[in-house]
C-alpha positions as a LaTeX table, in Angstrom:
\begin{tabular}{lrrr}
\hline
Residue & $x$ (\AA) & $y$ (\AA) & $z$ (\AA) \\
\hline
Met1 & 0.00 & 0.00 & 0.00 \\
Pro2 & 1.40 & 3.46 & $-0.86$ \\
Glu3 & 2.57 & 5.43 & 2.17 \\
Ala4 & $-0.04$ & 8.17 & 1.52 \\
Glu5 & $-2.83$ & 5.63 & 1.95 \\
Gln6 & $-1.55$ & 3.89 & 5.07 \\
Asp7 & $-3.28$ & 6.22 & 7.51 \\
Val8 & $-6.65$ & 6.38 & 5.74 \\
Val9 & $-9.23$ & 5.07 & 8.23 \\
Ile10 & $-12.45$ & 5.95 & 6.37 \\
Arg11 & $-12.86$ & 5.66 & 2.60 \\
Val12 & $-16.21$ & 6.48 & 1.01 \\
Gln13 & $-16.27$ & 5.90 & $-2.75$ \\
Gly14 & $-19.24$ & 6.86 & $-4.92$ \\
Ala15 & $-21.61$ & 6.13 & $-2.05$ \\
Gly16 & $-25.34$ & 6.51 & $-2.52$ \\
Ile17 & $-28.36$ & 5.52 & $-0.50$ \\
Arg18 & $-32.04$ & 5.90 & $-1.32$ \\
Phe19 & $-35.22$ & 6.07 & 0.74 \\
Lys20 & $-38.95$ & 5.85 & 0.20 \\
Arg21 & $-40.78$ & 9.11 & 0.74 \\
Asn22 & $-43.84$ & 7.72 & 2.51 \\
Arg23 & $-43.30$ & 4.27 & 4.00 \\
Gly24 & $-39.68$ & 4.32 & 5.07 \\
Arg25 & $-36.89$ & 2.39 & 3.51 \\
Arg26 & $-37.18$ & $-1.35$ & 2.80 \\
Arg27 & $-34.26$ & $-3.55$ & 1.80 \\
Thr28 & $-34.73$ & $-6.85$ & $-0.01$ \\
Ile29 & $-32.35$ & $-9.79$ & $-0.27$ \\
Arg30 & $-31.69$ & $-8.74$ & $-3.86$ \\
Asp31 & $-30.80$ & $-5.23$ & $-2.68$ \\
Leu32 & $-28.25$ & $-6.62$ & $-0.25$ \\
Phe33 & $-26.65$ & $-9.34$ & $-2.33$ \\
Gly34 & $-26.94$ & $-8.08$ & $-5.88$ \\
Gly35 & $-29.09$ & $-9.18$ & $-8.76$ \\
Arg36 & $-30.65$ & $-7.33$ & $-11.64$ \\
Ala37 & $-30.86$ & $-3.59$ & $-11.04$ \\
Arg38 & $-34.40$ & $-2.40$ & $-10.50$ \\
Arg39 & $-35.88$ & 0.78 & $-11.83$ \\
Glu40 & $-36.18$ & 3.77 & $-9.57$ \\
Arg41 & $-39.71$ & 4.30 & $-8.33$ \\
Pro42 & $-41.43$ & 7.69 & $-8.13$ \\
Asp43 & $-41.77$ & 7.40 & $-4.34$ \\
Glu44 & $-37.99$ & 7.05 & $-3.90$ \\
Phe45 & $-35.29$ & 9.67 & $-3.57$ \\
Trp46 & $-31.52$ & 9.64 & $-3.11$ \\
Ala47 & $-30.53$ & 10.83 & 0.36 \\
Leu48 & $-26.88$ & 10.62 & $-0.70$ \\
Arg49 & $-25.36$ & 10.11 & $-4.11$ \\
Gly50 & $-21.86$ & 10.06 & $-5.55$ \\
Val51 & $-20.16$ & 10.94 & $-2.27$ \\
Asn52 & $-16.39$ & 10.49 & $-2.10$ \\
Val53 & $-14.45$ & 11.09 & 1.12 \\
Glu54 & $-11.14$ & 9.92 & 2.54 \\
Val55 & $-10.41$ & 10.50 & 6.21 \\
Arg56 & $-7.01$ & 10.00 & 7.77 \\
Ala57 & $-6.26$ & 8.97 & 11.33 \\
Gly58 & $-6.38$ & 11.90 & 13.73 \\
Glu59 & $-8.38$ & 14.21 & 11.47 \\
Ala60 & $-11.31$ & 16.18 & 12.90 \\
Ile61 & $-13.94$ & 16.76 & 10.22 \\
Gly62 & $-17.09$ & 18.84 & 10.48 \\
Val63 & $-20.08$ & 18.08 & 8.25 \\
Val64 & $-22.35$ & 21.01 & 7.40 \\
Gly65 & $-25.54$ & 21.54 & 5.41 \\
Arg66 & $-29.21$ & 22.25 & 5.86 \\
Asn67 & $-31.53$ & 19.75 & 7.51 \\
Gly68 & $-32.35$ & 16.78 & 5.29 \\
Gln69 & $-29.28$ & 17.07 & 3.06 \\
Gly70 & $-27.63$ & 13.77 & 4.01 \\
Lys71 & $-25.33$ & 14.65 & 6.92 \\
Ser72 & $-26.71$ & 12.13 & 9.43 \\
Thr73 & $-27.13$ & 9.53 & 6.68 \\
Leu74 & $-23.41$ & 9.82 & 5.87 \\
Leu75 & $-22.53$ & 9.22 & 9.53 \\
Lys76 & $-24.84$ & 6.20 & 9.66 \\
Leu77 & $-23.12$ & 4.72 & 6.61 \\
Val78 & $-19.74$ & 5.16 & 8.30 \\
Ala79 & $-21.14$ & 3.65 & 11.51 \\
Gly80 & $-22.41$ & 0.62 & 9.59 \\
Val81 & $-25.99$ & 1.30 & 10.69 \\
Met82 & $-26.98$ & 1.53 & 7.01 \\
Leu83 & $-25.61$ & $-0.07$ & 3.85 \\
Pro84 & $-25.07$ & 1.91 & 0.63 \\
Asp85 & $-27.23$ & 1.16 & $-2.41$ \\
Glu86 & $-24.27$ & 2.04 & $-4.61$ \\
Gly87 & $-20.59$ & 2.63 & $-4.07$ \\
Ser88 & $-18.69$ & 1.49 & $-0.99$ \\
Val89 & $-17.83$ & 2.56 & 2.55 \\
Asp90 & $-14.70$ & 1.10 & 4.16 \\
Val91 & $-13.81$ & 1.79 & 7.78 \\
Leu92 & $-10.55$ & 0.68 & 9.36 \\
Gly93 & $-10.97$ & 0.37 & 13.11 \\
Gly94 & $-13.83$ & 0.50 & 15.56 \\
Val95 & $-16.37$ & 3.30 & 15.77 \\
Ala96 & $-17.90$ & 5.04 & 18.80 \\
Pro97 & $-21.21$ & 6.37 & 17.45 \\
Leu98 & $-22.73$ & 9.34 & 19.25 \\
Ile99 & $-25.71$ & 9.19 & 16.90 \\
Glu100 & $-29.28$ & 9.07 & 18.23 \\
Ile101 & $-27.54$ & 8.22 & 21.46 \\
Thr102 & $-30.61$ & 7.55 & 23.56 \\
Gly103 & $-31.71$ & 4.80 & 21.17 \\
Gly104 & $-31.17$ & 1.21 & 22.26 \\
Phe105 & $-31.72$ & 1.72 & 25.98 \\
Val106 & $-34.36$ & $-0.46$ & 27.65 \\
Asp107 & $-37.12$ & 1.39 & 29.51 \\
Asp108 & $-37.70$ & $-1.16$ & 32.26 \\
Leu109 & $-34.03$ & $-1.76$ & 33.06 \\
Ser110 & $-32.29$ & 0.36 & 35.67 \\
Val111 & $-29.57$ & 2.90 & 34.92 \\
Arg112 & $-26.94$ & 0.42 & 36.11 \\
Glu113 & $-28.37$ & $-2.41$ & 34.01 \\
Asn114 & $-28.58$ & $-0.21$ & 30.93 \\
Leu115 & $-24.99$ & 0.94 & 31.43 \\
Tyr116 & $-23.71$ & $-2.64$ & 31.49 \\
Leu117 & $-25.94$ & $-3.67$ & 28.59 \\
Thr118 & $-25.04$ & $-0.76$ & 26.31 \\
Ala119 & $-21.33$ & $-0.80$ & 27.06 \\
Gly120 & $-21.28$ & $-4.57$ & 26.55 \\
Leu121 & $-23.05$ & $-4.30$ & 23.20 \\
His122 & $-20.38$ & $-1.82$ & 22.11 \\
Gly123 & $-17.62$ & $-4.27$ & 22.92 \\
Met124 & $-16.58$ & $-3.56$ & 26.50 \\
Ser125 & $-15.87$ & $-6.59$ & 28.65 \\
Lys126 & $-17.46$ & $-6.84$ & 32.10 \\
Ala127 & $-14.06$ & $-6.22$ & 33.67 \\
Glu128 & $-13.65$ & $-3.03$ & 31.61 \\
Ile129 & $-17.13$ & $-1.85$ & 32.56 \\
Asp130 & $-16.45$ & $-2.60$ & 36.24 \\
Glu131 & $-13.27$ & $-0.52$ & 36.01 \\
Arg132 & $-14.98$ & 2.45 & 34.34 \\
Tyr133 & $-18.36$ & 2.23 & 36.07 \\
Asp134 & $-17.70$ & 4.90 & 38.71 \\
Glu135 & $-16.32$ & 7.45 & 36.24 \\
Ile136 & $-19.23$ & 6.86 & 33.83 \\
Ile137 & $-21.81$ & 7.35 & 36.57 \\
Ala138 & $-19.96$ & 10.41 & 37.90 \\
Phe139 & $-19.77$ & 11.97 & 34.44 \\
Ala140 & $-23.49$ & 11.35 & 33.89 \\
Glu141 & $-24.26$ & 12.81 & 37.34 \\
Leu142 & $-26.53$ & 9.86 & 38.11 \\
Arg143 & $-25.01$ & 8.59 & 41.37 \\
Asp144 & $-28.39$ & 8.76 & 43.13 \\
Phe145 & $-30.29$ & 7.13 & 40.26 \\
Thr146 & $-28.39$ & 3.91 & 39.50 \\
Gly147 & $-31.38$ & 1.77 & 40.52 \\
Thr148 & $-33.97$ & 3.95 & 38.77 \\
Pro149 & $-35.73$ & 2.48 & 35.72 \\
Tyr150 & $-34.54$ & 4.21 & 32.56 \\
Lys151 & $-38.10$ & 5.21 & 31.64 \\
His152 & $-38.31$ & 7.42 & 34.73 \\
Leu153 & $-35.27$ & 9.53 & 33.79 \\
Ser154 & $-35.68$ & 12.99 & 32.34 \\
Ser155 & $-34.59$ & 13.52 & 28.74 \\
Gly156 & $-31.48$ & 15.33 & 29.98 \\
Met157 & $-30.55$ & 12.42 & 32.24 \\
Lys158 & $-30.92$ & 10.00 & 29.34 \\
Val159 & $-28.58$ & 12.05 & 27.18 \\
Arg160 & $-26.02$ & 12.30 & 30.00 \\
Leu161 & $-26.04$ & 8.53 & 30.51 \\
Ala162 & $-25.69$ & 7.81 & 26.79 \\
Phe163 & $-22.87$ & 10.29 & 26.26 \\
Ala164 & $-21.04$ & 9.09 & 29.37 \\
Val165 & $-21.11$ & 5.47 & 28.17 \\
Ile166 & $-20.28$ & 5.99 & 24.49 \\
Ser167 & $-17.55$ & 8.56 & 25.11 \\
Arg168 & $-15.73$ & 6.03 & 27.33 \\
Leu169 & $-15.36$ & 3.54 & 24.48 \\
Glu170 & $-11.78$ & 3.22 & 23.26 \\
Glu171 & $-12.63$ & 3.05 & 19.56 \\
Pro172 & $-10.32$ & 5.12 & 17.33 \\
Ile173 & $-13.14$ & 6.81 & 15.36 \\
Ile174 & $-15.79$ & 9.02 & 16.96 \\
Leu175 & $-19.01$ & 9.96 & 15.18 \\
Val176 & $-20.95$ & 12.84 & 16.73 \\
Asp177 & $-24.35$ & 13.97 & 15.43 \\
Glu178 & $-25.76$ & 17.08 & 17.13 \\
Val179 & $-25.14$ & 15.61 & 20.59 \\
Leu180 & $-23.97$ & 18.95 & 21.97 \\
Ala181 & $-27.22$ & 20.65 & 20.97 \\
Val182 & $-28.95$ & 19.09 & 23.97 \\
Gly183 & $-28.42$ & 19.32 & 27.69 \\
Asp184 & $-27.69$ & 22.30 & 29.92 \\
Lys185 & $-24.68$ & 24.58 & 29.60 \\
Ala186 & $-22.67$ & 22.90 & 32.35 \\
Phe187 & $-23.10$ & 19.46 & 30.80 \\
Arg188 & $-22.21$ & 20.76 & 27.33 \\
Glu189 & $-18.97$ & 22.14 & 28.76 \\
Lys190 & $-18.20$ & 18.67 & 30.17 \\
Cys191 & $-18.85$ & 17.21 & 26.72 \\
Tyr192 & $-16.55$ & 19.80 & 25.12 \\
Arg193 & $-13.74$ & 18.90 & 27.51 \\
Arg194 & $-14.26$ & 15.18 & 26.94 \\
Ile195 & $-14.10$ & 15.57 & 23.15 \\
Asp196 & $-10.95$ & 17.69 & 23.56 \\
Glu197 & $-9.42$ & 14.84 & 25.58 \\
Leu198 & $-10.31$ & 12.29 & 22.91 \\
Leu199 & $-8.86$ & 14.42 & 20.12 \\
Ser200 & $-5.66$ & 15.07 & 22.07 \\
Gly201 & $-5.32$ & 11.29 & 22.33 \\
Gly202 & $-5.24$ & 10.97 & 18.53 \\
Arg203 & $-8.84$ & 9.93 & 17.87 \\
Thr204 & $-10.49$ & 10.63 & 14.53 \\
Leu205 & $-13.64$ & 12.79 & 14.66 \\
Phe206 & $-16.60$ & 13.01 & 12.25 \\
Phe207 & $-18.77$ & 15.82 & 13.64 \\
Val208 & $-22.22$ & 16.98 & 12.44 \\
Ser209 & $-23.44$ & 20.27 & 13.86 \\
His210 & $-25.22$ & 23.52 & 13.01 \\
Asn211 & $-23.16$ & 25.35 & 15.63 \\
Glu212 & $-20.30$ & 27.17 & 13.92 \\
Arg213 & $-18.40$ & 27.76 & 17.14 \\
Asp214 & $-18.41$ & 24.04 & 17.93 \\
Leu215 & $-17.30$ & 23.20 & 14.39 \\
Gln216 & $-14.44$ & 25.71 & 14.54 \\
Arg217 & $-13.45$ & 24.57 & 18.01 \\
Phe218 & $-13.03$ & 20.91 & 17.13 \\
Cys219 & $-12.56$ & 20.66 & 13.37 \\
Thr220 & $-9.88$ & 21.68 & 10.90 \\
Arg221 & $-11.55$ & 20.22 & 7.80 \\
Gly222 & $-15.14$ & 20.49 & 6.60 \\
Leu223 & $-17.54$ & 18.74 & 4.25 \\
Tyr224 & $-20.50$ & 20.64 & 2.80 \\
Leu225 & $-23.46$ & 18.51 & 1.68 \\
Asp226 & $-26.43$ & 19.81 & $-0.27$ \\
Gly227 & $-29.13$ & 17.74 & $-1.90$ \\
Gly228 & $-27.30$ & 14.59 & $-0.85$ \\
Arg229 & $-24.19$ & 15.50 & $-2.84$ \\
Met230 & $-20.80$ & 16.83 & $-1.86$ \\
Val231 & $-20.54$ & 20.55 & $-2.62$ \\
Leu232 & $-17.16$ & 21.23 & $-1.03$ \\
Asp233 & $-14.39$ & 19.45 & 0.87 \\
Gly234 & $-11.87$ & 21.88 & 2.35 \\
Ser235 & $-10.74$ & 23.72 & 5.46 \\
Ile236 & $-13.51$ & 24.23 & 7.99 \\
Asp237 & $-13.36$ & 28.02 & 7.58 \\
Thr238 & $-13.62$ & 27.77 & 3.78 \\
Val239 & $-16.54$ & 25.35 & 4.03 \\
Leu240 & $-18.43$ & 27.49 & 6.55 \\
Glu241 & $-17.87$ & 30.58 & 4.40 \\
Ala242 & $-19.31$ & 28.79 & 1.35 \\
Tyr243 & $-22.28$ & 27.48 & 3.32 \\
Asn244 & $-23.06$ & 30.90 & 4.79 \\
Arg245 & $-22.74$ & 32.48 & 1.37 \\
Asp246 & $-25.37$ & 30.07 & 0.06 \\
Tyr247 & $-27.73$ & 29.97 & 3.01 \\
Gly248 & $-26.66$ & 32.52 & 5.60 \\
Ser249 & $-29.02$ & 35.25 & 6.71 \\
\hline
\end{tabular}
């Protein structure tokens, strides 16, 4: 492998993914494993199409664009939550996905039980969870609620628990989708510091946000998506300038 390619950890080549407008997206066995190409239907649209991105280890990349332009879909392709309908997505190394982070928790299980379940599903061993349990609970500020059923937590508590668990994973690639838009100011500051720690440790960051200050704080490179296609890939300042020129007030 050429030296220039050795540190590429995410490679997206000609990636496209389509959805149904009214009934959600359905995948068939033929979709997944090939077969004769089917015609596009009038109730379908391409959420992403022809997207090419290479990300190197240690890069911090911000993804910008209006709502519904494919930003979260791109992160879900990288996370492996979705499969592309065309093109390819290759990821070298594990992923810590801060995407829809309160999804996957079980209402009737306690905070402690959900912590062990979620961390275990993301690859932590019981010994690793035992070792990190106190710091996760302390970060989430849920020391007095470890026995409380998840369904009785406030929305802010749920976000704190999810962020505390996922941000303690040791995966080399971090995917963040609008996580910092929720929670109170003090908790957001804790999240900022935690992401700073992860980046200083050499992690790779893929960050979706509408907050320019957050994007400029964490990211040096930006991707601008519009209509599911890549408009610009450049420095974060150049990308934000282009986006604001197109859609700024």
